[in-house]
C-alpha positions as CSV (number, residue, x, y, z in Angstrom):
1,M,-38.5,-8.3,15.5
2,V,-34.7,-8.1,15.8
3,D,-33.0,-6.8,19.0
4,H,-30.6,-4.5,17.2
5,I,-30.5,-2.6,13.9
6,V,-26.9,-1.7,13.0
7,S,-25.1,-0.3,10.0
8,V,-21.3,-0.8,9.7
9,D,-18.8,0.6,7.2
10,P,-15.5,-1.1,7.9
11,G,-13.4,0.8,5.4
12,N,-9.7,0.5,4.6
13,G,-8.9,3.5,6.8
14,G,-11.5,3.6,9.5
15,T,-14.6,1.7,10.7
16,N,-17.8,3.6,11.2
17,A,-20.8,2.1,12.8
18,V,-24.3,3.4,13.8
19,M,-27.1,1.7,15.8
20,A,-30.7,2.7,16.1
21,R,-31.9,3.5,19.6
22,P,-35.5,3.0,20.9
23,S,-35.7,6.8,21.4
24,G,-35.4,7.3,17.6
25,T,-31.8,8.6,17.8
26,F,-28.7,6.7,16.9
27,K,-25.4,5.8,18.6
28,S,-22.2,5.9,16.5
29,V,-18.6,4.8,16.9
30,Y,-15.4,5.3,14.8
31,F,-11.9,3.7,15.1
32,P,-9.0,3.2,12.6
33,S,-9.3,-0.2,10.8
34,V,-6.1,-1.6,12.2
35,R,-5.2,-4.2,14.9
36,A,-2.1,-5.8,16.5
37,S,-1.5,-8.9,18.5
38,A,-1.3,-8.4,22.3
39,T,-0.5,-10.4,25.3
40,G,-2.5,-8.5,27.9
41,D,0.3,-9.2,30.4
42,S,0.6,-7.0,33.5
43,L,3.3,-6.2,36.0
44,G,0.7,-5.4,38.6
45,L,2.0,-1.9,39.2
46,G,-1.3,-0.1,38.7
47,P,-2.2,2.7,36.4
48,Q,0.3,5.2,37.9
49,F,3.3,3.1,36.7
50,E,1.9,0.9,34.0
51,L,0.3,1.6,30.6
52,E,-3.3,0.5,30.5
53,Y,-5.1,-0.4,27.3
54,D,-8.1,-2.4,26.2
55,Y,-8.0,-5.6,24.2
56,V,-10.4,-8.2,22.8
57,D,-10.2,-12.0,22.6
58,W,-11.3,-13.2,19.2
59,Y,-11.4,-17.0,18.5
60,G,-8.3,-17.9,20.4
61,H,-6.3,-14.7,19.6
62,R,-5.9,-11.4,21.6
63,Y,-5.8,-8.0,19.8
64,I,-5.6,-4.3,20.5
65,T,-7.4,-2.1,18.0
66,G,-7.8,1.4,16.6
67,D,-5.7,4.3,18.1
68,D,-4.5,2.1,20.9
69,V,-2.3,0.2,18.4
70,L,-0.1,3.3,17.9
71,R,-0.1,4.0,21.6
72,V,0.9,0.5,22.7
73,T,2.9,-1.2,20.0
74,R,4.0,-0.6,16.4
75,R,4.9,-4.2,15.9
76,H,2.7,-6.6,14.0
77,L,0.3,-4.0,12.7
78,E,-2.3,-5.7,10.6
79,R,-4.8,-4.4,8.1
80,H,-6.2,-5.7,4.8
81,T,-6.7,-3.4,1.8
82,G,-7.0,-5.8,-1.1
83,V,-10.1,-6.8,-3.0
84,N,-10.3,-10.1,-1.0
85,R,-10.9,-8.3,2.3
86,Y,-14.7,-8.2,1.9
87,G,-16.2,-10.8,4.0
88,N,-12.9,-12.1,5.3
89,E,-11.9,-12.7,9.0
90,L,-10.6,-9.2,9.5
91,H,-13.7,-7.7,8.0
92,Q,-15.8,-9.8,10.4
93,F,-13.5,-8.8,13.3
94,L,-13.8,-5.1,12.7
95,T,-17.5,-5.4,12.5
96,A,-17.7,-7.4,15.8
97,V,-15.5,-4.8,17.5
98,A,-17.7,-2.0,16.3
99,L,-20.9,-3.8,17.6
100,S,-19.3,-4.4,20.9
101,Q,-18.3,-0.7,21.2
102,L,-21.9,0.2,20.4
103,G,-22.8,-1.8,23.5
104,I,-24.3,-4.9,22.0
105,K,-23.9,-7.9,24.3
106,S,-26.4,-10.5,22.9
107,G,-29.5,-10.9,20.8
108,D,-30.4,-10.9,17.1
109,V,-28.9,-8.2,14.8
110,D,-30.1,-6.7,11.5
111,L,-26.7,-5.9,9.9
112,T,-26.1,-3.6,7.0
113,L,-22.6,-3.6,5.3
114,F,-21.1,-2.0,2.1
115,A,-18.9,-2.9,-0.8
116,P,-17.2,-0.8,-3.5
117,P,-19.5,-0.4,-6.6
118,G,-16.8,-1.8,-8.9
119,L,-16.7,-5.0,-6.8
120,Y,-20.3,-5.1,-5.6
121,N,-21.7,-8.0,-7.5
122,E,-18.9,-10.4,-6.5
123,A,-18.3,-9.0,-3.0
124,R,-22.0,-8.9,-2.0
125,Q,-22.4,-12.7,-2.2
126,R,-19.1,-13.3,-0.5
127,I,-19.9,-11.0,2.4
128,I,-23.3,-12.5,3.0
129,A,-22.0,-16.1,2.8
130,R,-19.1,-15.4,5.3
131,F,-21.2,-13.4,7.8
132,T,-23.9,-16.0,7.9
133,E,-21.6,-19.0,8.5
134,N,-22.4,-20.9,11.7
135,D,-25.9,-19.6,11.5
136,G,-24.5,-16.0,11.8
137,R,-23.4,-16.5,15.4
138,V,-20.5,-14.4,16.7
139,S,-18.5,-14.4,20.0
140,I,-16.0,-11.8,21.2
141,H,-14.6,-11.3,24.7
142,L,-13.7,-7.8,26.0
143,K,-11.0,-7.1,28.6
144,G,-12.5,-7.1,32.1
145,E,-15.7,-8.8,31.3
146,R,-16.6,-12.1,32.9
147,K,-17.9,-13.9,29.8
148,P,-17.9,-13.3,26.0
149,R,-20.5,-11.3,24.2
150,E,-22.4,-13.4,21.8
151,W,-25.0,-12.4,19.2
152,R,-26.4,-13.6,15.9
153,Y,-26.7,-11.9,12.5
154,E,-30.3,-12.6,11.6
155,T,-30.2,-10.5,8.5
156,V,-27.2,-9.3,6.5
157,T,-27.8,-6.6,3.8
158,V,-25.0,-5.3,1.5
159,W,-25.3,-2.0,-0.4
160,P,-22.9,-0.3,-2.8
161,E,-20.8,2.3,-1.1
162,G,-22.3,5.7,-2.0
163,L,-25.9,4.6,-1.9
164,G,-26.0,5.2,1.9
165,A,-25.0,8.8,1.3
166,A,-27.7,9.3,-1.2
167,A,-30.2,7.9,1.2
168,C,-29.3,10.5,3.8
169,F,-30.8,13.2,1.6
170,I,-34.1,11.5,1.0
171,L,-34.8,9.6,4.3
172,D,-35.1,11.0,7.8
173,D,-33.7,9.4,11.0
174,D,-36.5,6.9,11.3
175,G,-36.4,5.8,7.7
176,T,-39.3,7.8,6.5
177,M,-39.2,9.2,2.9
178,I,-38.7,12.9,2.7
179,K,-40.5,14.9,0.0
180,S,-37.4,16.1,-1.9
181,E,-36.2,16.7,-5.4
182,V,-32.5,16.5,-4.5
183,L,-31.9,13.3,-6.4
184,N,-34.0,14.2,-9.4
185,G,-32.0,14.2,-12.7
186,E,-28.4,13.1,-12.7
187,T,-26.4,13.0,-9.5
188,V,-22.7,12.1,-9.0
189,I,-21.5,10.6,-5.7
190,L,-17.8,10.9,-5.0
191,D,-16.8,8.6,-2.1
192,M,-13.3,9.4,-1.0
193,G,-11.9,6.7,1.2
194,A,-8.5,5.8,2.5
195,Y,-7.2,3.9,-0.6
196,T,-10.0,4.2,-3.2
197,L,-12.3,6.8,-4.7
198,D,-15.7,5.6,-5.8
199,A,-17.4,7.8,-8.5
200,L,-21.1,6.9,-9.1
201,K,-23.8,8.3,-11.2
202,M,-27.5,8.1,-10.3
203,Y,-30.5,8.8,-12.5
204,N,-33.5,10.0,-10.6
205,G,-32.3,8.2,-7.4
206,S,-31.4,4.9,-9.2
207,F,-28.0,3.4,-10.0
208,N,-27.1,2.3,-13.6
209,P,-25.8,-1.3,-13.1
210,E,-23.9,-1.1,-16.3
211,E,-21.6,1.6,-14.9
212,L,-20.9,0.0,-11.5
213,E,-17.8,-2.0,-12.6
214,H,-16.1,1.1,-13.8
215,A,-16.9,3.2,-10.7
216,T,-13.9,2.4,-8.3
217,F,-10.6,4.2,-8.8
218,E,-7.7,2.3,-7.0
219,N,-5.1,4.5,-5.2
220,G,-7.5,7.5,-5.5
221,G,-7.9,7.9,-1.8
222,V,-6.6,10.0,1.1
223,I,-3.5,7.8,1.9
224,T,-2.0,8.1,-1.6
225,H,-2.8,11.8,-2.2
226,V,-2.6,13.3,1.3
227,L,-1.1,11.1,4.1
228,E,1.9,9.7,2.2
229,P,3.1,13.0,0.7
230,I,2.9,14.6,4.2
231,L,4.7,11.6,5.7
232,R,7.6,11.9,3.2
233,T,8.1,15.5,4.1
234,V,7.9,14.8,7.9
235,K,10.5,12.1,7.8
236,K,13.0,14.5,6.3
237,M,12.6,16.7,9.4
238,G,15.0,14.6,11.5
239,D,15.8,11.1,12.8
240,D,13.2,11.2,15.5
241,F,10.5,11.4,12.8
242,A,11.8,8.5,10.8
243,V,9.6,6.1,12.8
244,M,6.4,8.0,11.9
245,T,3.8,6.2,9.8
246,A,0.7,7.3,7.8
247,D,-1.3,6.3,10.8
248,D,0.4,9.0,12.9
249,I,-0.4,11.6,10.3
250,D,-4.0,10.4,10.0
251,R,-4.5,10.6,13.8
252,V,-3.1,14.2,14.0
253,M,-5.3,15.2,11.0
254,R,-8.4,13.7,12.5
255,L,-7.9,15.6,15.7
256,G,-6.7,18.7,14.0
257,L,-9.8,19.0,11.8
258,V,-11.8,19.3,15.1
259,S,-9.4,21.2,17.3
260,E,-7.4,23.1,14.7
261,D,-4.3,21.8,16.4
262,F,-2.1,19.9,13.9
263,T,0.9,19.3,16.2
264,L,2.9,16.1,15.5
265,T,5.2,15.0,18.4
266,S,8.1,12.6,18.4
267,A,10.7,12.3,21.1
268,G,9.5,15.5,22.6
269,V,10.0,17.4,19.4
270,E,6.9,19.2,18.0
271,V,6.1,20.0,14.4
272,D,3.0,21.9,13.2
273,I,1.9,20.1,10.0
274,A,-1.0,22.4,9.3
275,P,0.7,24.0,6.3
276,L,1.4,20.5,4.8
277,V,-2.2,19.5,5.3
278,T,-3.4,22.6,3.5
279,K,-1.0,22.1,0.7
280,Q,-1.9,18.4,0.1
281,R,-5.6,18.7,0.5
282,E,-5.7,21.4,-2.2
283,R,-3.6,19.2,-4.4
284,Y,-6.0,16.3,-3.8
285,A,-8.9,18.5,-4.7
286,E,-7.2,19.5,-7.9
287,W,-6.5,15.8,-8.8
288,I,-10.2,14.9,-8.3
289,A,-11.3,17.9,-10.4
290,N,-8.8,17.1,-13.2
291,N,-9.1,13.4,-13.4
292,I,-12.6,12.6,-12.1
293,V,-14.9,15.6,-12.4
294,D,-13.4,16.8,-15.8
295,G,-12.0,13.5,-17.0
296,V,-15.0,11.3,-16.4
297,F,-18.0,13.6,-15.9
298,S,-17.2,16.4,-18.4
299,G,-16.8,19.1,-15.9
300,L,-20.3,18.3,-14.5
301,R,-22.0,19.4,-17.7
302,G,-25.5,17.8,-17.6
303,I,-25.0,16.9,-13.9
304,K,-27.5,18.4,-11.4
305,N,-25.8,17.6,-8.1
306,V,-22.6,16.2,-6.6
307,I,-22.5,14.5,-3.2
308,L,-19.2,14.3,-1.4
309,V,-18.7,11.3,0.9
310,G,-16.0,9.8,3.1
311,G,-13.0,11.0,5.1
312,G,-11.6,12.8,2.0
313,A,-14.8,14.9,1.7
314,T,-13.9,17.2,4.6
315,L,-10.5,17.9,3.1
316,V,-11.8,18.9,-0.3
317,E,-15.4,20.2,0.0
318,D,-14.5,23.9,0.5
319,Y,-12.4,23.8,-2.8
320,M,-15.1,21.8,-4.6
321,I,-17.9,24.2,-3.6
322,G,-15.7,27.1,-4.6
323,W,-15.1,25.7,-8.0
324,Y,-18.4,24.1,-8.8
325,D,-20.7,26.3,-6.7
326,D,-24.3,25.0,-6.1
327,K,-23.7,21.8,-8.0
328,V,-21.9,20.4,-4.9
329,L,-24.6,19.7,-2.4
330,N,-23.8,21.5,0.9
331,R,-24.6,18.9,3.6
332,K,-25.0,21.7,6.2
333,K,-27.9,23.3,4.3
334,H,-30.2,20.2,4.3
335,A,-32.1,19.3,7.4
336,S,-31.6,15.6,6.9
337,T,-27.8,15.8,6.6
338,R,-26.6,18.9,8.6
339,R,-25.8,16.8,11.7
340,I,-23.9,14.1,9.7
341,H,-20.2,14.0,9.2
342,P,-19.3,12.9,5.6
343,V,-17.3,10.0,7.0
344,D,-20.6,8.7,8.5
345,F,-22.7,9.2,5.4
346,N,-22.7,5.5,4.3
347,A,-23.3,4.1,7.7
348,V,-26.0,6.5,8.6
349,G,-27.7,6.1,5.3
350,G,-27.5,2.3,5.6
351,L,-29.2,2.5,9.0
352,R,-32.0,4.6,7.5
353,L,-32.5,2.2,4.7
354,A,-32.7,-0.7,7.2
355,L,-35.3,1.2,9.2
356,M,-37.3,1.8,6.1
357,R,-37.2,-1.9,5.3
358,Q,-38.3,-2.7,8.8
359,K,-41.3,-0.5,8.4
360,A,-42.2,-2.2,5.1
């Protein structure tokens, strides 16, 4: 038996991870998929007069990650959004940070990861090979801890993005199959990430391998269709907003979707970007409807259900439900999904698939 069962979705925009607990529940973490070099130097003035932040040491280099990057430094921001990112050093780093934030310090790990359907066959082999180098052993040292955390990836499983979301509708929290007809017939999964949109069709719960290579739409994600248009408008509001980045817009949107406060602040000047968010998320929903739903899937004729996944799902789901009615599965109306945020669908589904495999 492994010590930890973990599912991680280190996407272009954010990293989501979930871990099974002995109680049958799961623990989850999320942070933006960005890092920056750090020194960790201190003036010794204490928290009252000196900015405090966390960092990690990773194979001879020190980094700050996630939202701390914008808070501490805007220099040397690093992310990788190309097709070669799967299995690379940054992919491994984001996964290790996620596991450390979940509380893992040692032991053997059953790890589930994901790759875009259009790249799946190639990326799967590369991810498994890279994550199991050095017998799958990993070391990462967190600020303030006496020694590094070290664990081993005993098993690495890679699924196509989108499959995890489908699994959430047919598996419960402990990986037991639910009696459900949700995936009977043809189901379309729209996974809206930061840079890409994956559009998959399932037949009675199974993917058609022949369609996987045509399933990923580059520049179809939230950054191109929502964050960058808002950023262009914000930069025209004055010189103090010229330093803003898409990461700043993303952070305000993430917080605003929970608190309904979309205030962006720069140099003490506040701007409410809620009207811009509303405008661009409607435009994004229209683009998906025109180009994907109508252009690829014939306006959902012959399609039984649509599952919306990813960070873009919360931005467009009210429009999509209004336009396509019951064909869009409402996650809040299903017992197995009502507690899951769309951005966590893949990670949670991957965990449930891993638990099902452990039982078998």
